[in-house]
N, C-alpha and C positions, 0 to 999 in steps of 0.2 A: 504492499498500498503505499510506496515512495511518495513524497507529492513531488510538485512539478515547484521551482525557483521562481523566488520572485524579489523585484529590484526595486529602488524608489519612485523607480520613475509609475511602478502601480497603484490604484488608490485600494482600500476600503472596500470599496465596492466592487471591483475588478478582481482581488484577489477572493472576496467570498464567494463570488458566481463562478471562477473557477476549480473552486473546490468542492461548490455543489455539481458541477459537471461531474466531477471525480471520484467524489464522497457522495452521492446520492442520498440524504437523509430522510428516509421513505417511511418512517415510523416515531409517534408523538408519544410521549407523556406529560399530564397535566395535573396543575396543583392549584389549590387558592389558599392564599393567605389573607387574612384579616378583609375580606373583600375584596383585592386583587386577584386576579387569573393568570396565570403563568403556563405557557404550552414551553416542554423542552422538547425538541428536534435533534435525530442523531440517526446515522448509520449504522449503531453501534445497539442492537439488542440486549448484549450483557451490561453496557453501561445505563440504559434506560433501567433496565433490572434493578441494578445498584442503587444509581440515585432516586426509581421510588421507594425500594426498601428503606432506605435511608430516611427520604419524608412521607412515610407512610402516615402518619398523620394527619397529613395536608392535601391526600392525592384527590382529583376531581376529575368528573365526567368532560369528555371531549367537550368542546363552546367555545366560542369569541373569546377571547385572553387580551390582558391590556399588555403584555410584555411575552415577547417571543424571545427565547435563547438557542442556539443552534453549538450541537456538538460533534466537532466529527473525530473520529477514531483513526489516528494516522501516525505514519511516523513522524518525525521530529521537522516541523515547517523549515524552510532554506528561505531566508530573508538577506539579501543584501543588501541590507538600510544602516545609516548609521544611528545606533542604538543610547542611549544614557542611562548612566545608572540612576533610581528613583531612590530619592532622598529616607532617610530613615533617620531615626533617634539616634541622639548620643548614646543610650543605654544597649543600641543593638548592634549586633557582630556580624561582619559577612555582608555580601552583597544578598537580595534576595530578587527584584526585580526590576527591567530594564524598558524603556519605553523608547520608540518611534515613531514621530509624527509624518503621516503620508496624506496624498490625496482623499479629503472625506473623511478624514479621523485620525486613528492613532494604533497603534500596535502596542500589546504588554508580551514581554517572552517572560516566563517564571528561569530566575537562570540555576536552580538546583533539577528541574525536572523535563524543562525543553516544551513545555506548553509554552502556546501563544494565544493572544486573545486580539479579535480585531474590534473595534470600537469606533462608533460614529453616530452619527442619530439616528439612523436605521439602521445600526448593524449592533450585535452582540453574536460574536462566532468565537466560541472555543476550538483547538485544531490543535493535534498530538495524541500524545498517547494517555489518553483520556481514560479507559479503562482500568490505567494504574494509579490514578490519580483523581478520584473520585472525590474524593475533598476538595479539591483545586475547581471542579465543576460545581459541586455545590456553594462554593465559594465566590464563582462566581453567577450565579443564579442571584445569593442575597446580595451581591452589590448591586445588581440591577433593581433588588427592591427597596436597597435602602437609598440608593438613584430617585426613585419615585417619588420615597417620602421626603427625601432632601427637595425636589421642586417641587413639592406641595408645602415647603414651609417647615418643615421639622430641622430637626438639630440632632448633629450625629455624634453620641458619649461613648468614651472607652468606658465603659461600667456593664453588669451584669442587672438582673432585676426580679422581682418576686411578686406573687401578688395573692390577695386573698378575695375574691370575689372580683367585684369594681374598685377593689384600692391595690393601688403597688407603691412599690420599694426599690428605689435603684440603688444601686451599689457601687462605688468605684473607687479604685487602686490603681498605683502601678503593676505593669508583668510580675507576677509572681506576688500579689498584697494577699490574693485570697478571692475573689469576688466571685467564681466559678463556688469555690467550696462551700463559701458562707451561703450563698445561693440553695444548694443542694441540704446544708446542714438545717437549712430552714424548711427545705421541701420535707426535712421528715419528719417534719411538725404540721403539717396537711397544705402547706402551701402551691399555691402553681406557677409553676417555671414562665418566665416572661423572656428572657433573652441571656446568653453567655457572656459575649464583653463586646455586642454593640445594641446601646439602646437608645432609641429615637426620643427625645421629648419634643413640645410644643406647648404653647400656652395660647390659647384662645377664650378668654372666659376664665377657663382654670387650665392646670398644667394636665397634659395626658403624656401618656410611655406607653413606646410601643415596642415591639422586640423584632428579630428575623427568624426563621426556622432553620437553627442550628441547634443540634445538642451540645451542651458542655463537652469539651476536650479539658482531661482532668489528668494530674500528673499521679506516678501512685500512690505519693506520699496520702493525697486526697483520698483515693480509694482504701488504702489499709484502714484509715482513720474514722470512717464513716461505714457502718455495717452494710447498708443499703448497697454500698458498691463494691464491697469486696468481689463481688461476681465479674466485676469489667474484666479483673485482672484474668489473664491465661494461670489457669493453675501450676504450669509448670514455671513460670516467672515468678507465682507469688511468693513461694517459701524462698527463692534469693531475695528478693527484693524485703521482705522480712528482719532477713539476718542482717539487713543494713542498718550502720548506724544515722541517727536521723538527718543529723548534717548531712550526710550524703546523700540519703535518700531524697529529701525534699530540693538536693539541686542537680539532679535528673533531669535532662532532657527528655522525657519520655513522655507520649501522649495517646491517652485512650479515649473513645468516644462512650459519653455515657447517655444512651438513649431513655428518654424521657419517656417512651412509649412502652418498654420494656420494664424498666425500673419503676415508675413510679404512675404506673397505669393511663400515660396520656393526660399528667395533669398538665395542660396548657394555655397558657393566655395571650394570646396576641396581642393586647394591647388594656391598659387600665388607666386609672385616674391616679395621677401621682402624688404620693400624698406625705413621703419625705422621701431623703438622698442622705447615704451613708457615703463617707471616705475614709478610706482603709489608712492609714499614716502607720499602722503600729508596725513590731518590728519580731521576731522568734528570737533573736539576741537580747532584748528588753528585759529586763529583773522586775520592774513595778507592774501592778495591776494593769490592768484596761482599764482606759478612762474616756469615757463617752461623754461630749461637749457638742452643744448647737455651736453653731460659728455663724458670722454672715460673710458668705464667700465673695463678695467684690472686696471684703478686707483680709483675705487671703491669698495672692496671685501664690505662694507659694506652693499651694496644694491644686491649680489649673490643670496642671501637664498630666494629674492623675486623671483627671474629668473627661479632658478634652480629645478629640478625635479626630485626623483628617480620614476624608473616605478617600486615599488613595489615589491609583491609576487609572483604578478600573471603574470608577466612579465617570456618568456620563451625565453633564446638568440639564437643566432645561430647554438649553437651546444649541444642543450635541455637540458641545466642547467638552473636554478634560481639567481637571482640575490644575491648579499650581505645583510645580515641583518642589514643595516644602513639606514641612510637617508643622509650621507655625498655620494657626487658626484664629478668627480675633474671637475676643472673649466677650464683647457683644452680646450675640445670642444666646450664650450661655446664660448670662446672670440675665438677663430678661427672662428665657423660659423657667428661671427657678427662683425668680424675685418672691413669690409668695408660696416659695415650697422649704419645710423645715431641713435645714442640711444641718447635720452632723459628723463629726472627726471623731475616727477610731484612734487611740494612742496607746500607748504602752506594748506590753506584750501581747502576742497575739492570744485570744479569748473567743474562741468560735461560738460557746452556749451565750456569752455575754451578749456578745454580737447579734446571736439568732433571738433571743428574749428582747434586744431592741426591735429587731425587724417584727415583731410578733407586737409588741408594746404602739408601733407606729401604726400597725393594720389594722387594730382595736379586735373585736368577738366578733 
C-alpha cells in the first residue's frame, strides 16, 4: 500500500484527492457526542472496529453529520515539503510534532510514528499506519470536536472534570499532578466522568463545562493505588510494578487506557454546570498536610500555566486556519469564563481522599 509522494506544489485538496483514489474509503462509522454527530470514513475495517470499540459509548446510526474525518491506512506518506517543529512547553522533552503550510491548509507530522494529518477548511484527513496508532486517530477526532467547540466561543483548559447530575467540577494541574487520578478517585464515590485532560468552559449567564470522548490515560501508580483500576494492568506486568519503589513507580513513562464503560458502567456526562474548579499545586515530596484554600485566579498568574491549554497544530479555527505555533495563550478568556466560579488551590502533600471529599462537597448531595 505504498503512497505516492507529494511536493510543496501540491495542496491539501489535491493530496486528499490522490489519497482517495489510491485508498478508497468505502466504509464509515458514526458517533454522537453532546449533540454533535461525526462520521469516520476509512479504507480499513480493522481501524473502524478499533475506533468503534474505543468510542462504544458514543456509537450512532448512519445519517447526516456535522464533522467528517477520513483515515487512510497506508505506508508512511512521502512529503517533500519544508516541515517546522511545533512549539512545546519548557517542561517537555524531545520533538513530538512538525507542520508544513501548503496550498489550502497545512500538514502535521507525528515525529515518532510517521502519521500525517491533512487539515484545511474542508479537510480532516489522517494517513499512515493508522491501525498501529489508533490513539492518534482518536485524538484527531477529538481535536475536531474541540475545534467545533472553540468556534462556538468555548475556552480550552488543561483539566479533567467530574460531575454529579447537572453539576460539575474541573480539576487542573501540571502534567503528572494527578488530575485523572483525582477524577477516578471521585468516580469511586458515584460521580460521572466528564473529561481527562481537555476540558472546555463557556460563560453565558452561568458557566458550563464540557468534555471530549477520550478515556483517561493512567500511569501504573494510579492503577495500583485505586482498587477499581488494578485490572487495567496486565497480570504479567502487575507483579513487577508492585515490587517497585514508590518514586520509581510514579516516575514511569507508561500509560494505560482506563475504559469508563468497562470500569464504571459508562458513567459519562458530556457537559455540566461548572460549580467549582480545583488547581492541584501539591507535591509527593511535601511533608506537611494538604491545604485547600479558595483563591482569586486573577491574582495568581503563577498557577495559570497549569490551567491554560493551547489547542495545538490539529486545531482548525472558524475560518479554516491553523493556530499560531506557540504555547502561549491569552489569559482573558479564562478569567472571564471563571469569574463567577469558586476556584480552589490544593497545596502541601498529595492527599487524594481529602481532595475527593472537597469535590463531593462542591457538588452537593
